[in-house]
N, C-alpha and C positions, 0 to 999 in steps of 0.2 A: 432391216431397220433396227432391230435390237442390237446387232453387232456395231452399227454406226453410232447408236446412242451410247454404247458402252465404251467408246474410245475416250481417251484422256481429255480432249477439249471439252467434252460434255461433263464427264464425271468430276473433273478438277476445276474447270473454269465456270461451269454453269450448273452446279450441283442441285440448286433449288428448282430447276426446270424439269427434273426427272422424278418419276415414281419409282424410287430405287427398289423397293421390295418386289414390285410387279416385274421390273426389268430383270431382277435377279432370277425370278422363277422362270422367265422365258429363256434366259441364257443357260440356266441349269438344265432345262429340258433339252436344249440344243447340245450342250456339252455331253450329257450322258448318251445322247443318240449318236453323236459323230466324233466325240473327243476332239472337237475343233479347237486348235490353239487360240484362235481369236475369241471364241466363247470363254475359254479358260482365262484369257487375259482380261476380258471384261469382268468376269466374276472377281478376279483378284483386285482390280482397280476399284470396283464397287465396295468390296470389303474394307479396303484401305481408307476410302473417302468417307464412308458412312458408318458411324459407330453402331447404328442400330440394324445394320445389314450384315449378317454372318454368312460365311460360306466355307465349304470344305477346302482344305489346302489343295492348290493346284501344283502338280509336280513342276519343279524348275526346268527339268529337261524338256518338258513340253513347250515352255515359253522361250527358252534360250535361243532357238533358231530365229525367232521373230526379231532379235536384235539386228539381224542383217537384212531385214525386209526392205524391199525397194520403197515401200510406202513409208515416208519419214514419220508420219503420225503413229503408225503401227510400231516402228522401231523404237520411237521415244516412249511409247506406252510400255513396251517390254522393259526398257531401262528403268522406268518407274516401278514396275512390278518386281524387278529383280534387284532393286537398290544399287544400280550401277553408278556409284558416286562420281566416277570420272566423266561419264556422259552427262549426268545431271549438273555437275559443276560447270561444264562447258556450256550447257544450255542456259545458265544464268545470264549469259550475254545476249540471249535472244529475247527481246521484249515479249514475244508471243508465248514463249515457253517458260519465262522466268518464274512466274508464280507457281506453276506446277512443279518445276524443278526445285524451287525453294521448299515447297510443302513436302516433296519427296525426300529431300535431304534432312529436313527437320524430323520427319517421321522415322527415318532410317538411322537416327542417332548421330548425324553429322552436321548438326546445326552450326558448329563453329565455322564451317565453310561459308556461311552466309554473312560473316562480318563485313567483307568488302562491299557488299551490295545492299545491305539492309537499309541504309539511309538514302539509297537511290530509288527505292520502291515507292509507289504512290500509296495514298491512304487506303484505297480500296484493297490493294494487295496486302497491306499490313494488317488490315482488319481480320483477314483470314489467317495470316501467318503467325501473328503474335499470340493467337489463341492456343496454338499447339507447340510453340517454341519453348524449349527448356531453358532455364537460366544458366548460362555458361559464361565463365570469366572472359572468354574471347569476344563475347558480344557486348560487354559492358560499355566500351566507348561509343559504339553505335547506338545503344539504348539511351545513353545519356544525351547524345545529340538529338534523338527523337523527342526527348522530354523538353529540350530547350528550343526546338524549332517550331514554327507556326503550323503545327499539324492538327488534324481533327482531334477533338477532346478524347474520343474513345481510343484513338491510337496512343496518345500521350498517357492515358490511364493504363493501358495494357503494358506499355514500356515501363512505367513506374512499378506496376505489379511484378514484372520480371526482375527489376532492380531490387525490390523488396525481398523477393525470394532468393536472390543471389546473395544478399546480406553483406555486401562490401561496406565496411565502416565509412568509407569516403562518401557514400551516398546518404548517410543518415540525415543530415540537415536538409538535403534536397528533398527527401521523401516527406519529412514532417512539414516542410514549407509548402509542398504541393497539396497535402491533405493530412493534417495532423490527426484527425479522428480516425481515418482509415488506416494509416500506416504506423501510428504511434506504438502499438503493441509489438509489431514486427521489429521495429527499430530498437525498442527498449529491451526486448528479450534477446537481442544479439550480444552474445557473450564476447564477441571479438572487439567490441567497442572499448577503446582505451578510456581510463577514468576521465580525462579532460573532454574527450568526445562525448561521453555520456552526460557530463555536466552541461556541455554546450547544447545537447539535444533537450535536456530537461528545461534549461533556460529558454530555449526557443519555443518549446511548447507553452510554457508559462507566459512568455511575451505575447503569444497569440491569444491569450485569454482562456486557455484550456483549464478546466477544473480537473485536477488530478484524480478525484474520486470517480470520474467517468471513464478512466482508463485503467484497467486492471493491471496492465504491465507497469504503470507508473507506481501505484501503491505497493505492488509486490516487491519493488526495489528497496522498500524501507527496511526489510529484514534480510536483505541479500548481502549486506556488507560492501556493496559496490559504490554506494553514494557516501561521500564524506559527511560526518556528523555536523560539519559547519555549513553545509549547503543551504539548508532551510533558513537558519538565522540570517545568512548573508543576502538572500533574495526576498525575504518575507515582505518587506515594506514596498517592494516593486510590483506586487501582484494585487489582483482584486479581492474583494471580501470572500467570495466563494472559494477561490483558490487558497486564500489564507486559512480558511477553516480546514480544508483538506490537508494543507501542509502542517498544521498543528498535529493532526492525526498521524501524519507521516513521521514527524519528529518524535512523537510519543512511541511509535513502534520501533524507531531506531534506538531510542533510549532503553527500551526493554531488552534489547539485544546487546548494545555496547556499554550501557551504564556509564556513559560519558558525562562527567560532572559539568562540563561547559554547556552541554545540551540541557542537562537537568536545570541548571541555573537560568538558562534562556527561557524554558517553559515557565519557570516561576516568575520571570520578568514580565510575562504576558499577564499574569494575575495581578502583580504589583503595579503594572503600568496602566496607562490611559488607553486601553483597548476596548472594543465593543464587547458587550456582555457575552455574546455567542462565542467569541474567541476565548474569553476568560473561562467560560464554562467548559469548552472543549479542552483547553489546556489542563484544567483541573481533572477532567475525566481521564485524560491520559496519565497524569501523575498518580491519581488515586488508584487507577488500574495497575500501575507498576508497583505501588506501595502494597497493594493487596495481593501480590503474587502468591498463588497457592503454595503452601509449604514453607514459604520464606517471607511472610508479610512483615511490614515495618513494625517494629516495637522499640520501646525505649530501653535498649541494651547497647553495650559498646559495639558488639559485632554488627548489629542491625543498622545502627546509626552510621557507622563507618562504611557499610556496604552501600546504603542509599544516598548518603550525603557527603561521604568522604571524611567526616569528622563532626565533633559536637558544635563547633563554632557555626558552621553552615546550618546545621539542624536547628540550633537555638535561634538563629536569626529568622528562619522561616516560620518557626513556631510562634515567635513574637509577632511577626507580621499578621499571622492568622488571628491571634488573640486581640491584637491592638486595633484591628479593623472589623468592627462588628458587622458592617454591611457585607463584607466578603464572607465573614464567618457564617452569617445566616444564609447567604446565597449558595455557597458551595459545600462548606465543610461539614455541616450537620448531616447532609444526605450521604456523604461518603465516609463519615465517621473517622476523619483524620484525627480528631481530638481523642479518639479512643486509645491512642498511644499512651495517654496519661494514666490509663486504668491499670496498666501492668508495667511497673518500673523495676528494672533489674537493679540490685544493690550496687553493682559495678558502675552504673551510670551516674550515681549521685555525685561522686567526687569530680568527674569531668565537668558536670553542670555548674559546679560552684567555683571552678578555677579559670573562668573566662573573663575575669575583670568586669568591665562595664557591661559586657553581654550577659554575664550572670545576674547582675543587678537589674538589667532590663527584663530578663526572664522572670525574676522574682516579682517585680512590679506588675508584669503582665498577668502572672498567675493570680496575684492579689485582686486584679481588676475583674476576675471571673465572678466575684461575688455579685457584681452588678450587670454582667453580660447576659441579657435575656436570650440572645440568639443562639446560645450554646445549650445543648441538652443538659438537663440537671445532673444526670450521672457523670457526665464529662466535667462539668463545673466542680462537682464534689471530688472527682479524681484529681483535678488540678489543685484543689485546696489541700488534699492529702499530700501531694508532691510538694506543695508550698511549705508545709510544715517540716518535711524532711530536708528541705534546702535552707531552712532558716538557721542562721549561724550566730548573728550578733544580737545583743540586748536591744539595740534600736529596732531591728527587724521584729523581735519578739513583742516589743511594745506596740509597734504598728499593727501587728496581727491582732493583738488584744483589742485595739481600738476598732478595727474594721470587722472582726468576726464575732466579737461578743454580742452585738445586736442580733445576729442570726440565732443565737442560743436563747435570747430573751424574747424573741418574737414567736408566738405559738403558731403563726401562719407560715413559718419557714418550712419548705418541703423537707421531709425526713432525710432524703439522701444528702441534701445540701447541709443540713444540720450535722449529719455524721461527718461530712467532709470538714466542716469547721472544727468539730471536736478533735478530729485526727490531726488537724493543723495546729491547734492550740495545745494539744497534749499528745505529742508524737510518740512518747515512750510509754511502755507498759506501766511503769511506776507512776508517772504523771496521771495516766488515765485512772488507775486504781485510787489514787489520792483524791482526785476530783470527784470520783463516784462516791467516795465516803463523805465528802463535803455535801454533795447533793442529797444523799440519803439523810444526813443530819438536818439539813434545811427542810426536808420533806416532813420530818417528825414534828417540826415546829409550826408548819403551815396549818392554819385553822379552817380556811374555806376552800371550796372547790376551785375558785378562781386563783387562789394561791397555790394549790397543789397541782393543778393540771399542767402548767408550763414546766414545773420541776419534773413531774412524771414523764413528760414527753422527752426532755433532755436525758433523763436517766435511761429511758428505753433506747434512745439513740446511742448513748454512750456504751451501754451493754452490748449493742450490736457491733459497735466498733471494736470493743474488747474481744468479742467472740470471733470476729473476722480476723483479728490479729493472731488469735490462738489457732 
């Protein structure tokens, strides 16, 4: 009975009807007692079919004579055990032996020989075969046919799995169309995809409503250099809100690598434009993260401005947008301290800021408006006023400063930092500051009451702080 159950029709075609470990023990006892070739063949076939059943190697010379056995099942079993590809390939034409022969060829590393018959097998046979088949280029046409024919879902899925492992770029769109969540990473990580193929796949994924943040392979492409910097701006308005949010992050990561000014301007356009608040906040988060790069953060110097903005014209335009839109300023820029660039101004940046024609005048007016912009931190407003004084060139501008900033000095409730900023703007040179200090001290000697002395003393204190900072 044990020898009969160990023959290939049972072990290969009805494996779940056997107690494999118990049968192995019986056959092993028989083999050790008699060196029976049939017992050895049974042990070999069990070990091939059941991954959890191990057996000592059976000598090939013991099994070889069985190839000529009169019993066709015994002879075919020997061919399976000895990986006789010629016999197994011929057996593919026999419906009774086809599955066993196919399994034998697949396990023996000759899966390419199955290409002509793969599509002729029924779903039950393919359920077993596709689990052990290796992805081979010769099998691709047959696997594609299986995915496109009315097969059982499990069969189609296993054929798709093999195509994914095979990694032919021609199957990329087929895979993501079949199951974007399951195959997206395999496809996107395929370095053989040409640039246009990769863009087509990304577009297909987005068209299906996929959120890029849910696919690690999608987001990792941002820093790979494989996706053009213009991809996100081109497709952005075609996708849903969740995907848009992820694409903003994608573009921000691209910007940090490529420093592409077109992409930089596009991210700014999200902030300037009529986009949902979440989109604007994410765009600013990506920009401010780039500006705050450790060791090379944005500052108001020629080298830094040219690195991040390409020149002073673009930088000035965006700085004015920030200052001129208090709602934006309060929502984004305080928390990320973009205005802090005003606190440390390199001398070499002053001339370019005054040589931009209408843009320079716009910047000057924007800085002047900081006196009333409550949404900006007071230290940053003060820094803006200090810069304003250094950019003031004409008598008209000087008179305008006097009109707008003098009230800050006369109001004893003006915050000290803001008062110092106004003083630095009105009296930008050391000589002017010293002369004004002398005037204040003279006025102080003439003051009679506390109410008269207190405001003067406050301004003197602030002015001395400005002078000390300059020194």
